[in-house]
Chimera marker file (.cmm) of the C-alpha trace (Angstrom):
<marker_set name="trace">
<marker id="1" x="0.150" y="0.001" z="0.141" r="1" g="1" b="0" radius="0.5"/>
<marker id="2" x="2.786" y="2.392" z="0.808" r="1" g="1" b="0" radius="0.5"/>
<marker id="3" x="4.282" y="1.828" z="-2.699" r="1" g="1" b="0" radius="0.5"/>
<marker id="4" x="1.032" y="2.765" z="-4.288" r="1" g="1" b="0" radius="0.5"/>
<marker id="5" x="0.818" y="5.882" z="-1.920" r="1" g="1" b="0" radius="0.5"/>
<marker id="6" x="4.340" y="6.861" z="-3.265" r="1" g="1" b="0" radius="0.5"/>
<marker id="7" x="3.602" y="6.303" z="-6.674" r="1" g="1" b="0" radius="0.5"/>
<marker id="8" x="0.563" y="8.601" z="-6.442" r="1" g="1" b="0" radius="0.5"/>
<marker id="9" x="2.692" y="11.190" z="-4.766" r="1" g="1" b="0" radius="0.5"/>
<marker id="10" x="5.365" y="11.098" z="-7.379" r="1" g="1" b="0" radius="0.5"/>
<marker id="11" x="2.654" y="11.472" z="-10.249" r="1" g="1" b="0" radius="0.5"/>
<marker id="12" x="0.883" y="14.383" z="-8.517" r="1" g="1" b="0" radius="0.5"/>
<marker id="13" x="4.276" y="16.251" z="-8.043" r="1" g="1" b="0" radius="0.5"/>
<marker id="14" x="5.314" y="15.606" z="-11.652" r="1" g="1" b="0" radius="0.5"/>
<marker id="15" x="2.063" y="17.261" z="-12.796" r="1" g="1" b="0" radius="0.5"/>
<marker id="16" x="2.977" y="20.536" z="-10.774" r="1" g="1" b="0" radius="0.5"/>
<marker id="17" x="4.358" y="23.419" z="-12.701" r="1" g="1" b="0" radius="0.5"/>
<marker id="18" x="8.172" y="23.614" z="-12.085" r="1" g="1" b="0" radius="0.5"/>
<marker id="19" x="8.100" y="27.364" z="-10.785" r="1" g="1" b="0" radius="0.5"/>
<marker id="20" x="5.415" y="29.699" z="-9.953" r="1" g="1" b="0" radius="0.5"/>
<marker id="21" x="4.734" y="32.931" z="-12.256" r="1" g="1" b="0" radius="0.5"/>
<marker id="22" x="6.644" y="35.878" z="-11.001" r="1" g="1" b="0" radius="0.5"/>
<marker id="23" x="4.879" y="38.616" z="-8.966" r="1" g="1" b="0" radius="0.5"/>
<marker id="24" x="5.870" y="41.089" z="-11.889" r="1" g="1" b="0" radius="0.5"/>
<marker id="25" x="4.232" y="38.872" z="-14.466" r="1" g="1" b="0" radius="0.5"/>
<marker id="26" x="1.166" y="38.474" z="-12.149" r="1" g="1" b="0" radius="0.5"/>
<marker id="27" x="0.540" y="42.228" z="-11.914" r="1" g="1" b="0" radius="0.5"/>
<marker id="28" x="-2.124" y="43.841" z="-14.025" r="1" g="1" b="0" radius="0.5"/>
<marker id="29" x="-0.788" y="46.575" z="-16.183" r="1" g="1" b="0" radius="0.5"/>
<marker id="30" x="-3.358" y="49.604" z="-16.002" r="1" g="1" b="0" radius="0.5"/>
<marker id="31" x="-6.933" y="49.578" z="-15.834" r="1" g="1" b="0" radius="0.5"/>
<marker id="32" x="-9.173" y="48.747" z="-18.929" r="1" g="1" b="0" radius="0.5"/>
<marker id="33" x="-12.716" y="50.129" z="-19.418" r="1" g="1" b="0" radius="0.5"/>
<marker id="34" x="-15.049" y="47.115" z="-19.747" r="1" g="1" b="0" radius="0.5"/>
<marker id="35" x="-18.366" y="47.712" z="-21.016" r="1" g="1" b="0" radius="0.5"/>
<marker id="36" x="-21.031" y="46.099" z="-18.833" r="1" g="1" b="0" radius="0.5"/>
<marker id="37" x="-22.569" y="44.255" z="-21.625" r="1" g="1" b="0" radius="0.5"/>
<marker id="38" x="-19.146" y="42.383" z="-22.257" r="1" g="1" b="0" radius="0.5"/>
<marker id="39" x="-19.221" y="41.588" z="-18.594" r="1" g="1" b="0" radius="0.5"/>
<marker id="40" x="-22.815" y="40.061" z="-18.986" r="1" g="1" b="0" radius="0.5"/>
<marker id="41" x="-21.558" y="38.180" z="-22.171" r="1" g="1" b="0" radius="0.5"/>
<marker id="42" x="-18.607" y="36.923" z="-20.309" r="1" g="1" b="0" radius="0.5"/>
<marker id="43" x="-20.478" y="35.622" z="-17.483" r="1" g="1" b="0" radius="0.5"/>
<marker id="44" x="-22.914" y="33.838" z="-19.868" r="1" g="1" b="0" radius="0.5"/>
<marker id="45" x="-20.106" y="32.570" z="-22.261" r="1" g="1" b="0" radius="0.5"/>
<marker id="46" x="-20.950" y="28.959" z="-21.934" r="1" g="1" b="0" radius="0.5"/>
<marker id="47" x="-24.586" y="29.871" z="-23.235" r="1" g="1" b="0" radius="0.5"/>
<marker id="48" x="-23.944" y="32.276" z="-26.070" r="1" g="1" b="0" radius="0.5"/>
<marker id="49" x="-23.430" y="31.125" z="-29.706" r="1" g="1" b="0" radius="0.5"/>
<marker id="50" x="-19.777" y="31.107" z="-30.426" r="1" g="1" b="0" radius="0.5"/>
<marker id="51" x="-18.739" y="31.180" z="-26.683" r="1" g="1" b="0" radius="0.5"/>
<marker id="52" x="-16.337" y="29.045" z="-24.964" r="1" g="1" b="0" radius="0.5"/>
<marker id="53" x="-17.794" y="25.571" z="-25.737" r="1" g="1" b="0" radius="0.5"/>
<marker id="54" x="-15.152" y="23.253" z="-26.984" r="1" g="1" b="0" radius="0.5"/>
<marker id="55" x="-16.617" y="20.484" z="-29.067" r="1" g="1" b="0" radius="0.5"/>
<marker id="56" x="-14.522" y="17.207" z="-29.655" r="1" g="1" b="0" radius="0.5"/>
<marker id="57" x="-14.732" y="14.540" z="-32.047" r="1" g="1" b="0" radius="0.5"/>
<marker id="58" x="-14.224" y="11.354" z="-30.373" r="1" g="1" b="0" radius="0.5"/>
<marker id="59" x="-12.482" y="8.140" z="-32.114" r="1" g="1" b="0" radius="0.5"/>
<marker id="60" x="-15.830" y="6.201" z="-31.863" r="1" g="1" b="0" radius="0.5"/>
<marker id="61" x="-17.570" y="8.813" z="-33.759" r="1" g="1" b="0" radius="0.5"/>
<marker id="62" x="-14.726" y="9.007" z="-36.167" r="1" g="1" b="0" radius="0.5"/>
<marker id="63" x="-15.089" y="5.307" z="-36.608" r="1" g="1" b="0" radius="0.5"/>
<marker id="64" x="-18.823" y="5.539" z="-37.091" r="1" g="1" b="0" radius="0.5"/>
<marker id="65" x="-18.506" y="8.437" z="-39.707" r="1" g="1" b="0" radius="0.5"/>
<marker id="66" x="-15.768" y="6.676" z="-41.552" r="1" g="1" b="0" radius="0.5"/>
<marker id="67" x="-17.897" y="3.471" z="-42.060" r="1" g="1" b="0" radius="0.5"/>
<marker id="68" x="-20.825" y="5.696" z="-43.130" r="1" g="1" b="0" radius="0.5"/>
<marker id="69" x="-18.807" y="7.596" z="-45.805" r="1" g="1" b="0" radius="0.5"/>
<marker id="70" x="-16.937" y="4.522" z="-46.973" r="1" g="1" b="0" radius="0.5"/>
<marker id="71" x="-20.117" y="2.568" z="-47.624" r="1" g="1" b="0" radius="0.5"/>
<marker id="72" x="-21.964" y="5.524" z="-49.054" r="1" g="1" b="0" radius="0.5"/>
<marker id="73" x="-20.942" y="4.740" z="-52.646" r="1" g="1" b="0" radius="0.5"/>
<marker id="74" x="-22.079" y="1.219" z="-52.359" r="1" g="1" b="0" radius="0.5"/>
<marker id="75" x="-25.154" y="2.135" z="-50.704" r="1" g="1" b="0" radius="0.5"/>
<marker id="76" x="-26.162" y="4.552" z="-53.374" r="1" g="1" b="0" radius="0.5"/>
<marker id="77" x="-25.143" y="2.141" z="-56.149" r="1" g="1" b="0" radius="0.5"/>
<marker id="78" x="-27.541" y="-0.488" z="-54.573" r="1" g="1" b="0" radius="0.5"/>
<marker id="79" x="-30.467" y="1.945" z="-54.204" r="1" g="1" b="0" radius="0.5"/>
<marker id="80" x="-30.022" y="3.475" z="-57.548" r="1" g="1" b="0" radius="0.5"/>
<marker id="81" x="-29.597" y="-0.119" z="-59.493" r="1" g="1" b="0" radius="0.5"/>
<marker id="82" x="-32.585" y="-1.430" z="-57.410" r="1" g="1" b="0" radius="0.5"/>
<marker id="83" x="-34.710" y="1.507" z="-58.955" r="1" g="1" b="0" radius="0.5"/>
<marker id="84" x="-32.899" y="1.599" z="-62.408" r="1" g="1" b="0" radius="0.5"/>
<marker id="85" x="-35.334" y="-0.821" z="-64.345" r="1" g="1" b="0" radius="0.5"/>
<marker id="86" x="-38.697" y="0.061" z="-62.569" r="1" g="1" b="0" radius="0.5"/>
<marker id="87" x="-38.191" y="3.800" z="-62.884" r="1" g="1" b="0" radius="0.5"/>
<marker id="88" x="-34.786" y="4.835" z="-64.830" r="1" g="1" b="0" radius="0.5"/>
<marker id="89" x="-35.314" y="2.867" z="-68.082" r="1" g="1" b="0" radius="0.5"/>
<marker id="90" x="-39.042" y="3.850" z="-68.723" r="1" g="1" b="0" radius="0.5"/>
<marker id="91" x="-38.140" y="7.480" z="-67.940" r="1" g="1" b="0" radius="0.5"/>
<marker id="92" x="-35.193" y="7.170" z="-70.294" r="1" g="1" b="0" radius="0.5"/>
<marker id="93" x="-37.387" y="5.585" z="-72.912" r="1" g="1" b="0" radius="0.5"/>
<marker id="94" x="-39.855" y="8.096" z="-72.489" r="1" g="1" b="0" radius="0.5"/>
<marker id="95" x="-37.353" y="11.067" z="-72.702" r="1" g="1" b="0" radius="0.5"/>
<marker id="96" x="-35.824" y="9.712" z="-75.880" r="1" g="1" b="0" radius="0.5"/>
<marker id="97" x="-38.794" y="8.561" z="-77.796" r="1" g="1" b="0" radius="0.5"/>
<marker id="98" x="-41.542" y="10.811" z="-76.531" r="1" g="1" b="0" radius="0.5"/>
<marker id="99" x="-40.054" y="14.172" z="-75.773" r="1" g="1" b="0" radius="0.5"/>
<marker id="100" x="-37.233" y="14.138" z="-78.219" r="1" g="1" b="0" radius="0.5"/>
<marker id="101" x="-39.639" y="13.191" z="-81.128" r="1" g="1" b="0" radius="0.5"/>
<marker id="102" x="-42.045" y="15.812" z="-80.147" r="1" g="1" b="0" radius="0.5"/>
<marker id="103" x="-39.126" y="18.311" z="-80.070" r="1" g="1" b="0" radius="0.5"/>
<marker id="104" x="-38.129" y="17.325" z="-83.410" r="1" g="1" b="0" radius="0.5"/>
<marker id="105" x="-41.574" y="17.439" z="-84.915" r="1" g="1" b="0" radius="0.5"/>
<marker id="106" x="-41.975" y="20.884" z="-83.678" r="1" g="1" b="0" radius="0.5"/>
<marker id="107" x="-38.836" y="21.906" z="-85.170" r="1" g="1" b="0" radius="0.5"/>
<marker id="108" x="-39.567" y="20.254" z="-88.468" r="1" g="1" b="0" radius="0.5"/>
<marker id="109" x="-42.956" y="22.373" z="-88.281" r="1" g="1" b="0" radius="0.5"/>
<marker id="110" x="-40.989" y="25.477" z="-87.736" r="1" g="1" b="0" radius="0.5"/>
<marker id="111" x="-38.669" y="24.948" z="-90.609" r="1" g="1" b="0" radius="0.5"/>
<marker id="112" x="-41.607" y="23.932" z="-92.928" r="1" g="1" b="0" radius="0.5"/>
<marker id="113" x="-43.301" y="27.334" z="-92.167" r="1" g="1" b="0" radius="0.5"/>
<marker id="114" x="-40.418" y="29.681" z="-92.203" r="1" g="1" b="0" radius="0.5"/>
<marker id="115" x="-38.229" y="29.860" z="-95.296" r="1" g="1" b="0" radius="0.5"/>
<marker id="116" x="-35.392" y="31.834" z="-93.637" r="1" g="1" b="0" radius="0.5"/>
<link id1="1" id2="2" r="1" g="1" b="0" radius="0.2"/>
<link id1="2" id2="3" r="1" g="1" b="0" radius="0.2"/>
<link id1="3" id2="4" r="1" g="1" b="0" radius="0.2"/>
<link id1="4" id2="5" r="1" g="1" b="0" radius="0.2"/>
<link id1="5" id2="6" r="1" g="1" b="0" radius="0.2"/>
<link id1="6" id2="7" r="1" g="1" b="0" radius="0.2"/>
<link id1="7" id2="8" r="1" g="1" b="0" radius="0.2"/>
<link id1="8" id2="9" r="1" g="1" b="0" radius="0.2"/>
<link id1="9" id2="10" r="1" g="1" b="0" radius="0.2"/>
<link id1="10" id2="11" r="1" g="1" b="0" radius="0.2"/>
<link id1="11" id2="12" r="1" g="1" b="0" radius="0.2"/>
<link id1="12" id2="13" r="1" g="1" b="0" radius="0.2"/>
<link id1="13" id2="14" r="1" g="1" b="0" radius="0.2"/>
<link id1="14" id2="15" r="1" g="1" b="0" radius="0.2"/>
<link id1="15" id2="16" r="1" g="1" b="0" radius="0.2"/>
<link id1="16" id2="17" r="1" g="1" b="0" radius="0.2"/>
<link id1="17" id2="18" r="1" g="1" b="0" radius="0.2"/>
<link id1="18" id2="19" r="1" g="1" b="0" radius="0.2"/>
<link id1="19" id2="20" r="1" g="1" b="0" radius="0.2"/>
<link id1="20" id2="21" r="1" g="1" b="0" radius="0.2"/>
<link id1="21" id2="22" r="1" g="1" b="0" radius="0.2"/>
<link id1="22" id2="23" r="1" g="1" b="0" radius="0.2"/>
<link id1="23" id2="24" r="1" g="1" b="0" radius="0.2"/>
<link id1="24" id2="25" r="1" g="1" b="0" radius="0.2"/>
<link id1="25" id2="26" r="1" g="1" b="0" radius="0.2"/>
<link id1="26" id2="27" r="1" g="1" b="0" radius="0.2"/>
<link id1="27" id2="28" r="1" g="1" b="0" radius="0.2"/>
<link id1="28" id2="29" r="1" g="1" b="0" radius="0.2"/>
<link id1="29" id2="30" r="1" g="1" b="0" radius="0.2"/>
<link id1="30" id2="31" r="1" g="1" b="0" radius="0.2"/>
<link id1="31" id2="32" r="1" g="1" b="0" radius="0.2"/>
<link id1="32" id2="33" r="1" g="1" b="0" radius="0.2"/>
<link id1="33" id2="34" r="1" g="1" b="0" radius="0.2"/>
<link id1="34" id2="35" r="1" g="1" b="0" radius="0.2"/>
<link id1="35" id2="36" r="1" g="1" b="0" radius="0.2"/>
<link id1="36" id2="37" r="1" g="1" b="0" radius="0.2"/>
<link id1="37" id2="38" r="1" g="1" b="0" radius="0.2"/>
<link id1="38" id2="39" r="1" g="1" b="0" radius="0.2"/>
<link id1="39" id2="40" r="1" g="1" b="0" radius="0.2"/>
<link id1="40" id2="41" r="1" g="1" b="0" radius="0.2"/>
<link id1="41" id2="42" r="1" g="1" b="0" radius="0.2"/>
<link id1="42" id2="43" r="1" g="1" b="0" radius="0.2"/>
<link id1="43" id2="44" r="1" g="1" b="0" radius="0.2"/>
<link id1="44" id2="45" r="1" g="1" b="0" radius="0.2"/>
<link id1="45" id2="46" r="1" g="1" b="0" radius="0.2"/>
<link id1="46" id2="47" r="1" g="1" b="0" radius="0.2"/>
<link id1="47" id2="48" r="1" g="1" b="0" radius="0.2"/>
<link id1="48" id2="49" r="1" g="1" b="0" radius="0.2"/>
<link id1="49" id2="50" r="1" g="1" b="0" radius="0.2"/>
<link id1="50" id2="51" r="1" g="1" b="0" radius="0.2"/>
<link id1="51" id2="52" r="1" g="1" b="0" radius="0.2"/>
<link id1="52" id2="53" r="1" g="1" b="0" radius="0.2"/>
<link id1="53" id2="54" r="1" g="1" b="0" radius="0.2"/>
<link id1="54" id2="55" r="1" g="1" b="0" radius="0.2"/>
<link id1="55" id2="56" r="1" g="1" b="0" radius="0.2"/>
<link id1="56" id2="57" r="1" g="1" b="0" radius="0.2"/>
<link id1="57" id2="58" r="1" g="1" b="0" radius="0.2"/>
<link id1="58" id2="59" r="1" g="1" b="0" radius="0.2"/>
<link id1="59" id2="60" r="1" g="1" b="0" radius="0.2"/>
<link id1="60" id2="61" r="1" g="1" b="0" radius="0.2"/>
<link id1="61" id2="62" r="1" g="1" b="0" radius="0.2"/>
<link id1="62" id2="63" r="1" g="1" b="0" radius="0.2"/>
<link id1="63" id2="64" r="1" g="1" b="0" radius="0.2"/>
<link id1="64" id2="65" r="1" g="1" b="0" radius="0.2"/>
<link id1="65" id2="66" r="1" g="1" b="0" radius="0.2"/>
<link id1="66" id2="67" r="1" g="1" b="0" radius="0.2"/>
<link id1="67" id2="68" r="1" g="1" b="0" radius="0.2"/>
<link id1="68" id2="69" r="1" g="1" b="0" radius="0.2"/>
<link id1="69" id2="70" r="1" g="1" b="0" radius="0.2"/>
<link id1="70" id2="71" r="1" g="1" b="0" radius="0.2"/>
<link id1="71" id2="72" r="1" g="1" b="0" radius="0.2"/>
<link id1="72" id2="73" r="1" g="1" b="0" radius="0.2"/>
<link id1="73" id2="74" r="1" g="1" b="0" radius="0.2"/>
<link id1="74" id2="75" r="1" g="1" b="0" radius="0.2"/>
<link id1="75" id2="76" r="1" g="1" b="0" radius="0.2"/>
<link id1="76" id2="77" r="1" g="1" b="0" radius="0.2"/>
<link id1="77" id2="78" r="1" g="1" b="0" radius="0.2"/>
<link id1="78" id2="79" r="1" g="1" b="0" radius="0.2"/>
<link id1="79" id2="80" r="1" g="1" b="0" radius="0.2"/>
<link id1="80" id2="81" r="1" g="1" b="0" radius="0.2"/>
<link id1="81" id2="82" r="1" g="1" b="0" radius="0.2"/>
<link id1="82" id2="83" r="1" g="1" b="0" radius="0.2"/>
<link id1="83" id2="84" r="1" g="1" b="0" radius="0.2"/>
<link id1="84" id2="85" r="1" g="1" b="0" radius="0.2"/>
<link id1="85" id2="86" r="1" g="1" b="0" radius="0.2"/>
<link id1="86" id2="87" r="1" g="1" b="0" radius="0.2"/>
<link id1="87" id2="88" r="1" g="1" b="0" radius="0.2"/>
<link id1="88" id2="89" r="1" g="1" b="0" radius="0.2"/>
<link id1="89" id2="90" r="1" g="1" b="0" radius="0.2"/>
<link id1="90" id2="91" r="1" g="1" b="0" radius="0.2"/>
<link id1="91" id2="92" r="1" g="1" b="0" radius="0.2"/>
<link id1="92" id2="93" r="1" g="1" b="0" radius="0.2"/>
<link id1="93" id2="94" r="1" g="1" b="0" radius="0.2"/>
<link id1="94" id2="95" r="1" g="1" b="0" radius="0.2"/>
<link id1="95" id2="96" r="1" g="1" b="0" radius="0.2"/>
<link id1="96" id2="97" r="1" g="1" b="0" radius="0.2"/>
<link id1="97" id2="98" r="1" g="1" b="0" radius="0.2"/>
<link id1="98" id2="99" r="1" g="1" b="0" radius="0.2"/>
<link id1="99" id2="100" r="1" g="1" b="0" radius="0.2"/>
<link id1="100" id2="101" r="1" g="1" b="0" radius="0.2"/>
<link id1="101" id2="102" r="1" g="1" b="0" radius="0.2"/>
<link id1="102" id2="103" r="1" g="1" b="0" radius="0.2"/>
<link id1="103" id2="104" r="1" g="1" b="0" radius="0.2"/>
<link id1="104" id2="105" r="1" g="1" b="0" radius="0.2"/>
<link id1="105" id2="106" r="1" g="1" b="0" radius="0.2"/>
<link id1="106" id2="107" r="1" g="1" b="0" radius="0.2"/>
<link id1="107" id2="108" r="1" g="1" b="0" radius="0.2"/>
<link id1="108" id2="109" r="1" g="1" b="0" radius="0.2"/>
<link id1="109" id2="110" r="1" g="1" b="0" radius="0.2"/>
<link id1="110" id2="111" r="1" g="1" b="0" radius="0.2"/>
<link id1="111" id2="112" r="1" g="1" b="0" radius="0.2"/>
<link id1="112" id2="113" r="1" g="1" b="0" radius="0.2"/>
<link id1="113" id2="114" r="1" g="1" b="0" radius="0.2"/>
<link id1="114" id2="115" r="1" g="1" b="0" radius="0.2"/>
<link id1="115" id2="116" r="1" g="1" b="0" radius="0.2"/>
</marker_set>
């Protein structure tokens, strides 16, 4: 038990700063006018947008998002290929044969009536 106590004492002593900040560097140089609304914003800094809240991205979130982004192309390929025959091919056929033929008929009618 005493070995554990000594190890804990050594670890806590190692985390202490090596020397204290000098009194000269601790002194405030002059007085600065601080508007009262700034004091209110500073007091509520954890509640204001863009305040002092530090957000982190854990390794577990990275692992989840990596899998999500890595699997996204395969997932979208599966979705698109599952709907290719029921929706994609009929839409393509309608576009090519119906819309384009109507467009060419209109163009032929305009060319037939206008000589320039």
